[in-house]
C-alpha positions as CSV (number, residue, x, y, z in Angstrom):
1,X,-16.9,-32.9,-10.0
2,X,-14.8,-35.7,-10.2
3,X,-13.9,-34.5,-13.8
4,X,-13.2,-31.2,-12.3
5,X,-10.7,-32.7,-9.6
6,X,-8.8,-34.6,-12.2
7,X,-8.5,-31.8,-14.2
8,X,-7.4,-29.2,-11.3
9,X,-4.8,-32.2,-10.6
10,X,-3.5,-32.3,-13.5
11,X,-2.8,-28.3,-14.1
12,X,-1.4,-28.2,-10.8
13,X,1.2,-31.0,-11.9
14,X,1.6,-29.1,-14.9
15,X,2.4,-25.8,-13.3
16,X,4.6,-27.9,-10.5
17,X,6.6,-29.2,-13.7
18,X,7.1,-25.8,-15.4
19,X,8.3,-24.4,-11.8
20,X,10.4,-27.3,-11.2
21,X,12.0,-26.8,-15.0
22,X,12.4,-23.0,-14.2
23,X,14.2,-23.9,-10.7
24,X,16.4,-26.3,-12.9
25,X,17.3,-23.6,-15.3
26,X,18.7,-21.3,-12.4
27,X,20.4,-23.9,-10.6
28,X,24.3,-23.7,-10.9
29,X,24.9,-26.5,-13.5
30,X,27.1,-29.5,-12.5
31,X,30.8,-28.6,-12.7
32,X,33.9,-30.8,-12.2
33,X,34.9,-30.8,-8.3
34,X,38.4,-30.5,-7.4
35,X,40.2,-33.7,-5.4
36,X,39.4,-34.3,-1.8
37,X,41.9,-32.5,1.1
38,X,43.4,-30.5,-1.9
39,X,43.2,-27.3,-0.1
40,X,41.9,-25.0,-2.5
41,X,38.3,-24.2,-1.3
42,X,38.6,-20.7,-1.9
43,X,40.2,-21.0,-5.6
44,X,37.1,-23.8,-5.9
45,X,34.6,-21.2,-5.0
46,X,36.0,-18.5,-6.9
47,X,36.1,-20.4,-9.9
48,X,32.8,-21.8,-10.1
49,X,31.2,-18.4,-8.7
50,X,32.8,-16.7,-11.5
51,X,32.1,-19.3,-14.3
52,X,28.4,-18.9,-13.8
53,X,28.0,-14.9,-13.0
54,X,31.1,-13.2,-14.2
55,X,30.1,-10.8,-17.2
56,X,33.0,-11.6,-19.4
57,X,32.9,-15.1,-18.8
58,X,33.0,-16.1,-22.6
59,X,36.0,-13.8,-22.7
60,X,38.3,-16.0,-20.3
61,X,39.4,-19.0,-21.6
62,X,39.9,-20.4,-18.2
63,X,36.4,-19.9,-17.4
64,X,34.8,-21.7,-20.5
65,X,32.5,-24.4,-19.6
66,X,34.0,-27.2,-21.3
67,X,37.7,-26.0,-19.8
68,X,37.5,-29.0,-17.4
69,X,35.2,-32.0,-18.2
70,X,33.5,-34.1,-15.7
71,X,35.6,-36.9,-15.4
72,X,38.8,-38.3,-13.5
73,X,41.2,-36.6,-15.9
74,X,39.3,-33.5,-15.6
75,X,39.1,-33.4,-11.8
76,X,43.1,-34.1,-11.9
77,X,43.4,-30.8,-14.2
78,X,41.0,-28.8,-12.5
79,X,42.7,-29.2,-9.4
80,X,46.4,-28.9,-10.7
81,X,45.0,-25.5,-12.1
82,X,43.3,-24.6,-8.7
83,X,46.9,-25.2,-7.1
84,X,48.3,-23.0,-9.9
85,X,48.2,-19.9,-7.5
86,X,48.8,-20.5,-3.6
87,X,47.4,-16.8,-3.1
88,X,43.7,-16.5,-3.8
89,X,44.0,-13.0,-4.6
90,X,46.6,-13.8,-7.6
91,X,44.6,-16.7,-8.6
92,X,41.5,-14.4,-9.4
93,X,43.8,-11.7,-10.7
94,X,45.9,-13.8,-12.9
95,X,43.8,-16.5,-13.9
96,X,40.0,-15.5,-14.0
97,X,40.1,-11.9,-14.5
98,X,39.2,-10.1,-18.2
99,X,41.9,-8.0,-19.0
100,X,39.6,-4.7,-19.2
101,X,37.7,-5.4,-15.9
102,X,38.7,-2.3,-13.8
103,X,36.4,-2.9,-10.8
104,X,35.9,-6.3,-9.7
105,X,37.3,-6.6,-6.1
106,X,37.5,-9.1,-3.3
107,X,38.2,-9.6,0.3
108,X,39.2,-12.2,2.3
109,X,36.6,-11.5,4.8
110,X,32.8,-11.5,3.7
111,X,31.9,-9.5,7.0
112,X,34.2,-6.8,6.3
113,X,33.1,-6.2,3.0
114,X,29.5,-6.6,3.4
115,X,29.6,-4.3,6.9
116,X,31.7,-1.7,4.3
117,X,28.5,-1.8,1.7
118,X,26.5,-0.7,4.9
119,X,28.6,2.0,5.1
120,X,30.3,0.7,8.1
121,X,34.5,0.7,8.2
122,X,37.6,1.4,10.1
123,X,38.1,4.8,9.1
124,X,39.7,8.0,11.0
125,X,36.8,10.0,9.4
126,X,39.0,12.2,7.0
127,X,38.1,12.1,3.3
128,X,40.8,13.5,1.0
129,X,42.1,13.2,-2.6
130,X,45.6,12.4,-3.6
131,X,47.2,14.4,-6.1
132,X,50.4,14.0,-8.1
133,X,53.0,16.7,-8.6
134,X,53.5,17.2,-12.1
135,X,56.7,15.9,-13.3
136,X,57.7,14.0,-10.5
137,X,56.5,11.1,-8.2
138,X,55.7,13.4,-5.2
139,X,52.1,13.6,-3.8
140,X,50.4,15.7,-1.6
141,X,46.5,15.3,-0.1
142,X,43.6,17.4,-0.1
143,X,41.0,17.1,2.2
144,X,37.2,16.8,0.9
145,X,35.4,16.4,3.9
146,X,35.1,15.2,7.7
147,X,32.9,12.4,8.6
148,X,30.7,13.3,11.5
149,X,31.3,11.8,14.9
150,X,34.7,10.4,13.9
151,X,38.0,11.0,15.1
152,X,38.9,13.8,12.6
153,X,35.7,15.3,13.4
154,X,37.2,16.2,16.7
155,X,40.6,17.5,15.5
156,X,42.1,20.6,14.0
157,X,41.6,19.9,10.1
158,X,39.1,21.2,7.7
159,X,37.9,21.0,4.1
160,X,40.6,22.5,1.6
161,X,43.6,21.9,3.9
162,X,46.5,20.4,2.5
163,X,49.1,17.7,3.6
164,X,52.4,16.5,1.9
165,X,53.8,14.2,4.4
166,X,52.7,11.2,7.1
167,X,55.0,10.7,9.8
168,X,57.5,13.3,8.6
169,X,58.1,10.9,5.5
170,X,57.0,13.1,2.3
171,X,54.4,11.7,0.1
172,X,55.2,9.9,-3.1
173,X,53.6,7.5,-5.6
174,X,55.0,4.5,-4.3
175,X,54.9,4.6,-0.4
176,X,51.2,6.8,-0.2
177,X,49.7,3.2,0.1
178,X,51.8,2.2,3.1
179,X,51.9,5.4,5.0
180,X,48.0,6.3,4.6
181,X,46.0,2.8,4.0
182,X,48.4,0.1,5.5
183,X,48.1,-1.5,8.8
184,X,49.0,1.4,10.7
185,X,46.2,2.8,13.2
186,X,47.0,6.1,13.9
187,X,49.6,8.4,12.2
188,X,50.2,12.2,11.9
189,X,49.6,14.5,9.0
190,X,52.2,17.1,8.3
191,X,50.2,19.9,6.9
192,X,51.7,22.7,4.2
193,X,50.5,25.8,2.6
194,X,50.5,26.3,-1.2
195,X,52.1,30.0,-2.0
196,X,53.2,31.1,-4.9
197,X,52.7,27.6,-6.9
198,X,55.2,26.0,-4.5
199,X,54.2,23.7,-0.9
200,X,55.6,24.4,2.1
201,X,55.4,22.7,5.4
202,X,53.5,24.9,7.6
203,X,54.8,23.1,11.2
204,X,51.0,22.0,11.7
205,X,50.3,18.5,12.6
206,X,47.5,16.7,12.9
207,X,47.4,13.1,14.6
208,X,44.6,10.8,13.6
209,X,43.5,7.3,15.0
210,X,41.3,4.9,13.0
211,X,38.3,3.6,14.7
212,X,36.4,0.2,13.9
213,X,32.9,0.3,13.4
214,X,32.5,4.0,12.2
215,X,29.1,4.5,10.3
216,X,28.8,6.9,7.4
217,X,25.7,8.9,6.8
218,X,25.7,9.3,3.2
219,X,23.5,12.4,3.6
220,X,26.1,14.6,4.5
221,X,24.1,18.1,4.3
222,X,20.8,19.4,2.6
223,X,19.6,22.9,2.7
224,X,16.8,25.1,1.0
225,X,18.1,28.3,-0.7
226,X,16.0,31.2,-1.5
227,X,17.6,33.4,-3.8
228,X,16.0,35.8,-6.6
229,X,12.8,34.3,-5.8
230,X,14.4,30.9,-6.6
231,X,13.7,28.1,-4.2
232,X,16.8,25.7,-4.4
233,X,17.6,22.3,-2.4
234,X,20.6,21.4,-2.2
235,X,22.1,17.9,-1.0
236,X,25.1,16.4,-0.7
237,X,24.8,12.7,-1.0
238,X,28.0,11.1,-0.7
239,X,26.6,7.1,-0.9
240,X,24.4,4.8,-2.4
241,X,23.6,3.1,0.9
242,X,19.9,1.7,1.6
243,X,20.0,1.6,5.1
244,X,19.4,5.3,4.6
245,X,16.8,5.1,1.9
246,X,13.9,6.3,4.4
247,X,16.1,9.5,5.5
248,X,16.5,10.1,2.1
249,X,12.8,10.2,1.5
250,X,12.6,12.4,4.5
251,X,15.0,15.1,2.8
252,X,12.7,15.5,0.1
253,X,9.7,15.7,2.3
254,X,11.3,18.6,3.5
255,X,12.3,20.1,-0.1
256,X,8.5,19.7,-1.0
257,X,7.0,21.2,2.1
258,X,9.7,24.2,1.8
259,X,8.4,24.6,-1.6
260,X,11.7,23.5,-3.9
261,X,11.4,23.9,-7.2
262,X,15.2,23.8,-8.4
263,X,17.5,21.2,-7.2
264,X,21.2,20.6,-7.0
265,X,22.5,17.3,-6.2
266,X,26.1,17.2,-5.2
267,X,27.4,13.7,-5.6
268,X,31.3,15.0,-6.6
269,X,32.5,12.6,-3.5
270,X,29.9,9.8,-4.1
271,X,31.8,6.6,-5.5
272,X,28.4,4.5,-5.8
273,X,26.7,2.0,-4.0
274,X,23.2,0.2,-4.1
275,X,21.3,0.4,-7.6
276,X,18.1,0.1,-5.7
277,X,18.7,2.9,-4.1
278,X,19.8,4.9,-7.1
279,X,16.4,4.3,-8.7
280,X,15.0,5.9,-5.6
281,X,16.5,8.7,-5.4
282,X,15.8,9.4,-9.3
283,X,12.3,8.7,-8.7
284,X,12.5,11.4,-5.8
285,X,13.9,13.8,-8.6
286,X,11.5,12.6,-11.5
287,X,8.5,11.2,-10.4
288,X,6.6,7.8,-9.3
289,X,5.4,6.7,-12.7
290,X,6.0,2.8,-11.8
291,X,5.6,1.9,-15.8
292,X,8.4,4.6,-17.0
293,X,11.8,2.5,-17.3
294,X,14.5,3.7,-15.3
295,X,17.3,0.9,-16.5
296,X,17.9,-2.6,-18.4
297,X,20.4,-4.8,-17.1
298,X,22.3,-7.3,-19.2
299,X,23.7,-10.1,-17.7
300,X,26.7,-12.5,-19.1
301,X,25.6,-14.5,-22.3
302,X,24.9,-17.6,-20.5
303,X,22.8,-16.3,-17.9
304,X,20.8,-13.8,-20.2
305,X,19.6,-16.9,-22.3
306,X,18.0,-18.3,-19.1
307,X,16.4,-14.9,-17.9
308,X,14.9,-14.8,-21.6
309,X,14.1,-18.2,-21.7
310,X,12.0,-17.8,-18.7
311,X,11.0,-14.5,-19.7
312,X,12.3,-12.8,-16.7
313,X,11.8,-9.0,-16.5
314,X,15.3,-7.3,-16.4
315,X,14.0,-3.9,-16.3
316,X,14.0,-1.8,-13.1
317,X,11.0,0.8,-12.7
318,X,10.7,4.1,-11.2
319,X,9.6,3.8,-8.1
320,X,6.4,5.1,-6.1
321,X,7.3,3.3,-2.5
322,X,10.5,3.0,-0.5
323,X,11.8,-0.4,0.4
324,X,9.6,0.0,3.8
325,X,6.6,0.8,2.3
326,X,6.4,4.3,2.7
327,X,5.5,6.8,-0.7
328,X,8.2,8.2,-2.3
329,X,8.3,12.0,-1.9
330,X,8.9,13.7,-5.5
331,X,9.3,16.9,-6.7
332,X,8.6,15.7,-10.0
333,X,11.2,18.0,-11.6
334,X,11.9,18.3,-15.7
335,X,15.7,19.8,-14.6
336,X,18.2,19.1,-12.3
337,X,21.6,20.3,-11.5
338,X,24.5,17.5,-10.5
339,X,27.9,18.1,-9.3
340,X,30.7,15.6,-10.2
341,X,34.1,15.0,-10.0
342,X,36.5,11.9,-11.0
343,X,35.3,10.5,-7.9
344,X,31.9,10.4,-8.9
345,X,31.3,6.9,-10.2
346,X,29.0,3.9,-10.9
347,X,25.2,4.3,-9.0
348,X,26.0,8.4,-9.5
349,X,26.5,8.0,-12.8
350,X,23.4,5.6,-13.2
351,X,21.6,8.3,-11.9
352,X,22.7,10.8,-14.4
353,X,22.1,8.1,-17.4
354,X,18.9,7.0,-16.0
355,X,17.2,10.4,-15.9
356,X,18.8,11.5,-18.9
357,X,15.7,10.2,-21.1
358,X,13.2,12.2,-18.9
359,X,14.7,15.2,-17.0
360,X,17.2,17.8,-18.4
361,X,20.1,16.9,-16.3
362,X,22.8,20.0,-16.0
363,X,26.0,18.2,-15.2
364,X,28.8,20.9,-13.7
365,X,32.3,19.8,-12.6
366,X,34.6,17.3,-14.1
367,X,34.1,14.3,-16.1
368,X,33.0,11.1,-14.0
369,X,34.7,8.0,-13.6
370,X,33.0,6.0,-16.0
371,X,31.9,2.7,-14.4
372,X,28.8,1.4,-16.4
373,X,28.4,-2.3,-14.8
374,X,27.0,-3.5,-11.6
375,X,28.5,-6.2,-9.4
376,X,26.9,-8.5,-6.8
377,X,28.2,-10.1,-3.6
378,X,29.3,-13.9,-3.6
379,X,30.3,-16.2,-1.0
380,X,30.7,-19.9,-1.0
381,X,27.1,-20.6,-0.4
382,X,26.4,-22.8,-3.6
383,X,22.7,-23.6,-2.8
384,X,22.3,-20.0,-3.2
385,X,23.8,-19.6,-6.2
386,X,26.8,-18.3,-4.3
387,X,24.7,-14.8,-3.8
388,X,25.6,-13.3,-0.2
389,X,22.3,-13.2,2.3
390,X,22.7,-12.0,5.5
391,X,20.1,-14.7,6.6
392,X,22.0,-17.6,5.5
393,X,25.2,-16.7,6.8
394,X,25.2,-20.2,8.9
395,X,25.0,-21.3,5.3
396,X,28.1,-20.2,3.8
397,X,31.2,-23.0,4.1
398,X,32.8,-22.5,7.2
399,X,36.1,-23.0,5.6
400,X,36.3,-20.4,3.5
401,X,35.2,-16.6,4.5
402,X,36.2,-15.1,1.1
403,X,34.0,-12.6,-0.9
404,X,33.7,-11.6,-4.3
405,X,32.7,-8.4,-5.6
406,X,32.6,-9.2,-9.7
407,X,31.0,-7.5,-12.4
408,X,28.2,-9.5,-13.3
409,X,26.4,-7.0,-15.8
410,X,25.8,-3.5,-17.4
411,X,23.1,-0.9,-17.1
412,X,21.8,1.2,-19.9
413,X,18.9,3.7,-19.7
414,X,15.7,3.8,-21.3
415,X,16.9,5.3,-24.4
416,X,19.6,1.9,-24.5
417,X,22.5,4.3,-24.0
418,X,25.4,2.5,-21.5
419,X,28.6,3.6,-23.4
420,X,30.3,5.7,-20.9
421,X,33.2,3.8,-19.7
422,X,35.5,7.3,-20.7
423,X,33.2,8.6,-18.2
424,X,30.1,11.3,-18.6
425,X,31.3,14.7,-19.4
426,X,29.6,17.9,-17.8
427,X,27.8,20.6,-19.5
428,X,29.9,23.0,-17.7
429,X,33.5,21.9,-16.8
430,X,34.6,23.2,-13.4
431,X,37.4,21.7,-11.6
432,X,37.6,21.9,-7.7
433,X,40.3,25.0,-7.2
434,X,43.3,24.1,-4.9
435,X,43.1,27.6,-3.9
436,X,39.4,28.3,-3.1
437,X,37.9,24.9,-2.1
438,X,35.4,26.8,-0.4
439,X,32.7,25.5,2.5
440,X,30.2,22.5,1.3
441,X,26.9,24.4,1.8
442,X,28.0,27.8,1.1
443,X,26.6,29.6,-1.4
444,X,29.9,31.1,-2.9
445,X,31.7,27.4,-2.9
446,X,32.4,27.3,-6.7
447,X,30.7,24.5,-8.2
448,X,27.5,25.3,-6.1
449,X,27.8,29.0,-6.9
450,X,27.7,28.0,-10.5
451,X,24.4,25.8,-10.4
452,X,22.8,28.9,-8.4
453,X,24.2,31.0,-11.5
454,X,22.2,28.8,-14.1
455,X,19.0,28.7,-11.9
456,X,18.9,32.4,-11.1
457,X,20.7,34.1,-14.1
458,X,22.7,35.9,-11.4
459,X,26.0,36.2,-10.5
460,X,27.3,36.3,-6.7
461,X,29.5,39.4,-6.4
462,X,31.9,37.0,-3.9
463,X,32.3,34.4,-6.2
464,X,35.6,34.1,-7.9
465,X,35.0,33.1,-11.5
466,X,38.5,31.6,-12.3
467,X,40.1,28.2,-11.5
468,X,43.9,29.3,-10.2
469,X,45.1,25.7,-9.7
470,X,42.3,23.2,-11.0
471,X,42.5,19.9,-9.0
472,X,42.5,16.9,-10.6
473,X,43.2,13.5,-8.1
474,X,44.8,10.4,-9.4
475,X,42.9,8.7,-6.4
476,X,41.3,9.4,-3.3
477,X,40.5,7.9,0.6
478,X,37.1,5.8,-0.7
479,X,39.0,3.9,-3.2
480,X,41.1,2.2,-0.7
481,X,37.8,1.0,1.4
482,X,36.6,-2.3,0.7
483,X,34.0,-1.1,-1.6
484,X,35.6,1.5,-3.4
485,X,33.8,2.6,-6.3
486,X,31.1,-0.2,-6.4
487,X,27.6,-0.2,-7.7
488,X,26.1,-3.5,-6.7
489,X,22.5,-5.2,-6.8
490,X,21.0,-7.4,-4.0
491,X,18.2,-8.7,-5.7
492,X,19.5,-10.5,-8.9
493,X,16.3,-12.0,-10.8
494,X,16.4,-16.1,-10.5
495,X,13.6,-18.3,-9.3
496,X,13.8,-19.6,-5.8
497,X,14.8,-23.1,-5.4
498,X,13.0,-24.8,-2.1
């Protein structure tokens, strides 16, 4: 018995040693510190967080591990480097960002950023695209949809309407940011008609006020159509927000009980969001075999080496349960129809790419945004590897409220495909029509009508088959929220350090 105790103690010590070694592997490596009272806390956080996590860390000379040695001279050089840009935003953009990075962003208030990730923002509820007049700097806005419960929902404005001026000033490529997305809380839209290929103000004005704390339910609309003997589920899903995962599962419960055998996912206005929610939706479409790989993540070379050394699995699989433990309601489909625009990005594209090895994905609409990298929210909490955790907000350095949302990795599907930076090309190109935007959820709305036609083999007599004025926006209202077209993870793999 005594020998058994000694052997047990030996193995316990061996296990603790191995765990400690793993924990050390995942700890932030020692780096040079800035001089005391240098007034560069934010820049210091940015450099250290980006040095450890940034996907292109090796491609940015200023982020090299040996850039600033741990020495008196290194401390001085590092401090001067941090002081080179007084504005932290300029410091990140000019000194730390890789030239080909299109999507890393930041906020000077982590609360604003994390609220936005949860679908909460300051908004008047009007979602619109902005289109540039050909051959000029003039811009017009096109209403895409209205968020229920918002100020816009109580005003006389609807999908498909056009505005060309704000507070009497004509919109241009140089002033639209200030007029629509600046500090102003209330503005008045000057509405217009499009007749004979010209925009004319029609005298209608709509005053809108942005409200703090507006929460958008990403499940905008779900319906079941029964057409030509086919049961067709239709879902307008405008963001991958994990707080709504259970509600999404309930939608698919209704689809299952309603006998749905065909599905149209309308994600033309979905800029992305939580990777786990993306895997969950894909499971509701395809199935719940938890041995099937949904994606494989690749981090920067430094972090990838740590993961491989510790045999950490970077794959994500299809899910059989929601985060709350509820069984996933799946339709077990072999084919799905997905509607897209240039505003469809990141986690939306992940659904398309992740399903491709298993499901016949029929994409209808426009080429997607082309965002195949994912991000993580970083704050000044070194002990947690700078990863934001709501439970650790009291551990964030009190002198620094900034948050970073850098790209930290790239996702590939089960077949190893991830190269879609130019966007995912639709099987059936059908841009939205300025003259016929239709009503979301109406079976004669052009993009939905095309999906129904492909499912049933019949064409609606009411459908206008030709696109008269194709819409190709250069930006949209979602791109001016803190989240933009983000795809993020909340559970980066690492060993917990007690």
